[in-house]
N, C-alpha and C positions, 0 to 999 in steps of 0.2 A: 673818322671820329674815334675809332678804336685805338689808334696809335697815340692819341692825345689823352684819352681817359684811362686806357689800360683795361677797360671792361670788355666783356664778350660782346661781339657785334649783335648776336641774337637778343641779348638782354637789352642792348641800347635800342633795338627796334621795339621791344616791349615797352620801354620807358617812353619812347617817342609817341607811340600809339595810345598810351594810357594817360588818363587825366588824373588818376590817383597815384599815391605812393605805393609801390609794389611791396607786399609783405615778403620778408626774407627771414625765416626762422633761424635762430642762432644755434645751428647744429655744426659740430666740428667736421672738418674734412677727414674722412676715414682713410687710413693707410691701405686697407683692403681694396678700396675703390681705386686709389692711385696705382697699386700694384697690378690690378686687373687690366687697367688701360695701358700700363707699361708692357704687360704681357702681350696685348694685341699688337703693339708696335714691334716687339721682338719676334712675334710669329711671322711678321712681314719682313724680317731681317733688317729692321731699321731702329735706330736710337733717336728719340725725339728731342727737339729743343724744348725749352721751357714754354714758349708760346704755343708750339704744336700740341704739347700735352694739355695746356690750359684750354685751347680751343676744342680739344677732344673730350673734355670733361664737362661740357655745357649740360646743365640740369643735374649734375652729380655733386656739385659744390655750391656753397652759398653764392647768390647772384651778385652781391656787391663786392666780392673779392676781385681785385685787379691783378695784373701780371706781377708787379713787384711784391705785393702781399703774398701771392701764390708762391713766388720764389722763396720767400721767408718760411712759409709753411713746409715746403719741400726740404729746406735746410734743416729744420727742426726734426723732420722725419728721418734724417740720416742720408738724404740724397746728396749727390755731389755732381760736379760738372767737369767735362773734359773736352779739350779742343779736338774736333773731328773735321779735318779738311778746312772748310771755310766757316763752319758753324760750331757752336758750343752745345753739346748734348747732355741730357740728364741721365744719370745712372745711379743705381743703388750702391752706396759705398760698401765694399766687401766686409770691413770690420763690423759695420752695423748689421749687415745681413747675417754674418756669423753669430753675433750676439743674439739677434732676434730668433734665428733658427734654433740655436741651442736652447734658449729659454722656452720657446714654444714646444719643442720636442719633449723637454723634461716635464713641463706643466701638464701637457696632454697625457703623458704616461702616468704621472702621479695621480691624476684624476681617475684614470682607468683602474689603477691599483687601489683606489679609494683611500689614499693617505690623508691624514689631517693636513689641511692647508690653511695657513694664517697669513693674511695680507696686513702688513703694518703701514698705517696711513698717518698723514699729518695734515692739519688744516688750521688756518689762522684767519681772523677777520678783525677789522678795526671798527671804530664807532660810526664811521661813514657808511658801513655796509659793504666794503670791498673785501672780497675773499682772496686768499693767497695760499699757494703751496709753501712748503718749508723754505725753499730757496728764495722765493719772492719775499717771504716774511723776513728772512735774515737780511736781505738787501735793504728793505724798507727801514728796518731797525737801525742800520748803520747810517743811512742817509737822513732819515727823519726820526731820531730817537725819542722825540716827545709825543709822537703819535702812539696812543695806547692800543695794543693788540691783545686779543685773547687767542691763545695757542692750545690746540688739542692734539693729543696722540691717541690713536685707537687701533684696534685690531678687527679685521673682518674674517669670520670663519664661514663654513657652510651654513651654519644655523643663524647667522646674523652678526651684528656688531658686538664687540666684547672689550672689556677693560678700557673704556674711554677715560682719559686722564688729562686734566688741565695742567699745563706746564708754563714756566715763566718765559722760556724761549727755546728755540731749536738749536742745539749745539751737540758736540760729540758726547759729552758726559751724560746729558739728558737722554739722548738716544740709546746709548749703551746701557744705562741703568734701566731704562724702560724695557728694552729687549731681554735683558738678563732676568729681570723680575718676571716678565711674561713667560719666558721659557720654563721657569720653575713650575708653572701651573699645568704643564703638559707632561704626563708620565710616559707616553708613547712617542716614538720618533715622529717628528712633525716637520713639515716644509714651511720655512719662514720666507716670505717674499717682501722685499722692499726695494726702493729705487736707488739710483746712483748719485744722490745728493752728496755734496761735499762733506757734510758732517757725518755721513755714514761710512766714510772712507779712511778713518784713522788706521794707520798701518802699524803692524807689530814692530817693524824695524824700518825706519825711514830710508829711502834709496840713497846710497852713498854718492858723494860729489867729489870733485877733484881735490878739495881741501880736507876731505875726510881722512882721519889718521889710519895708518895701516892696521892697527889693532881693531878698529871698528870695521874695516873692510873684511877682516878675517871673521869677525862675529857675524857679519851679514852672510858670508859664504857658508858658514857652519849652520846658520839658522835655516838656510835653503838647501842644505844637504848637497852642496856643490864641492866636489873634490878639488884640492889645490895643493901646490907645492909649498912646503913650509919655508923654503928659501927663495921663493919667487919675489920679484920686486913689486913695488906698489903699482907700477905701470901694468904688469901682467895680471895682477889681481883685478885691477879696474877693467881690463879687457874681458876677463871671465864674467864680471858683473854686468858689463854692457851686453855681452852675448845673451845672458840670461834675461835681461830686461827686454831685449829685442824679441826673444821667443815669447815672452809673456804678452807683449803687445800684439803679436800675430795670432796667438792661440787663445788669448783672453783668459789665462789662468791666474791673472793678477788678483782675483778675489781671495785666493788663499793667503794673501799677505795682510788682510784686514783683521783687526782685533776681534770685532764682534762676530765675524764669520767663523774664525777659529774657535771662539768660545762656544758657539752653538754646535759646531761640528764635533768638538770634544765631548759635548753632552749627548751625542748620538742623534742630533737633528740634522736636517738638510737646509741649504740656503740657496735661494734663487734671487738674482738681482734683476729687477725689471728694466729692460732696455728703454732708453729715452724715446726711441722711435714708436713705441706702442704704449706709452704712458696713458694715452687717451682711451684705452680700452681696459683700464684697471678699475677695480671697485672704488678706490679712493677718488679717482677723477670724477666718476658719476655722482658720488656723494657730495663732492665739492660743488659741482654744477647745481645739484639739487638745493644745497644750502644757499648758493648765490641767488637762486630764484626765490627761495623762501624769504630771504632778506629783502629783496625788491618788493615782494607782495606786502610784507608787514612793516615796511618803513614808515607808513602813515599812521601806525597804531599809537604813536606817542605824540602828545601835544607839547611842542617846545615852550609854550607860554607857561606851562605848569611848573617848570623846573629852572633852576639856575643853570648856566652853561655847563659847568663841571658835572652837576647832578644829571643833567640831560644826557651827556655823553655816557655816563655810567649806567643810566637807566636803559639806554639803547643797547649797550653791551649785555645787560642782564636779560633783556628780551631776546637777543640773539642766542644767548646761552640756552635759554629755555627752548627755543626753536630747534637748536642743534640737538639737545638731549632727546626731545620728542621725536625728531627725525631718526636719530640713530637707534632709538629703541623700537620704533614701529615700522619704518619704511625701508630698512636696509635690504632685506631679502627681496622685496618687490622691486626695488630699484635695480638690483643686480640681475634679477630674472628678466626684467623688461629690457635691459641693455644687451642681453644675450652675449655676455662676454665669452663664454665657452665657444659659441658658434663663430664669433668673429676671430678668435684665436685659431680655430681649426681652418677657417677659410684662408687666413693669411699664411698659415703653415703650408697648406696645399699649394697656394699660389707661389710661394717661395721655391717649393720643389719643382714646379713646372718651369719657372723662370731659370732655375739652375740647369735643368735639362736642356732648355732651348739655348742658353748661353754656351753649354758644352758642344751642342750641334754646330753653332755659329763658329766657335773656335776650331772645331774639326774641319769644317768646310773651308775656312780661311787657310788652314794649314795645308789642305790638299791643293788649293789654288796656288799658294806660294811654292809648293813643290813643283807643280806643272810649269810655273814661270821660271823657276830655277833651271829646270831641264831645258826649256826653250832658250833661255839666255846662254846656257852652256853650249847647245847645238849651234846657235848663231855665232858664237865666238870661235868655232872650229874652222880650220882652213877649208876652202871650197872643195878640194879634191877628197878630203876625208868625209865630209857630209854627203857627197855624192856616192 
């Protein structure tokens, strides 16, 4: 039955033996839980398949998640798959591991140093009561431009929410203007945190292409302090640029190219970009979930018979606005404390370190085995009288 439904066998037994619908609280799958169970596989010197990991997580993830949906969740967490003999196994993609490790190391140190930390968050909702992050909101606006949305930008500090502002839409100019105005309100060096949404990524100088003029190639090299020969051909300049871009991809220093990052750094502030794999342990994520639940609870407060259709939609948005402002003013600190974001970050960071050590041991063990095999192959290839 499991192969047809994709659900866990133990959960199917519960469904079969129960006369009622089993409750399944809408809690997200935690990355820390995934990493803990991956670690248990690595300790046994084994890399699991998607199904093996799924079976191992019974009771730790929502009951109604099936294998294909679980695979999608892993993909959003930065996991990847590689062919291993006759199976395809799951592993944590190195570039995502590096980004996550680098972010967590810095944020934990900044908290120990008691630096000012500001999380910049974005939230949108429509008159139907659907909540969106900035990326989802932008996609919806393109596909269904007539659906009216309310868009908010706000900052979360240690003491609660701050500087919530209603904006027309989420785009590069709106984001940059908001961040620059917000930074002026902090006189001491402050750590600004925001995610990797597309409209946060406007670059100081766009990456050159094959059709780019040689003059523009030289400008790009000078901007990034890359030495070059004045008499070099366009082909050799492109090679230098390609080498630099490959280094940035591997070491994740590409943030230095972004306009808003450079502006903040020039003013003496620090910038951290939230990796996509741990967006669900950010303050903005928990506030969005809280707002989504508030809208569900209060959707029945307005009688549609009292208003015309357009007025009804507008009235609903006004009610949602009031709920949002009330939540942001009163519940922010309690929501973040309940979520235990700091504890989750520390747990994931510690697990990443353990996984890294185990993978180093596995690589060292494989290297020793390959050495022994090479020696055995060399001896077996020798003439009989020499081996004797």
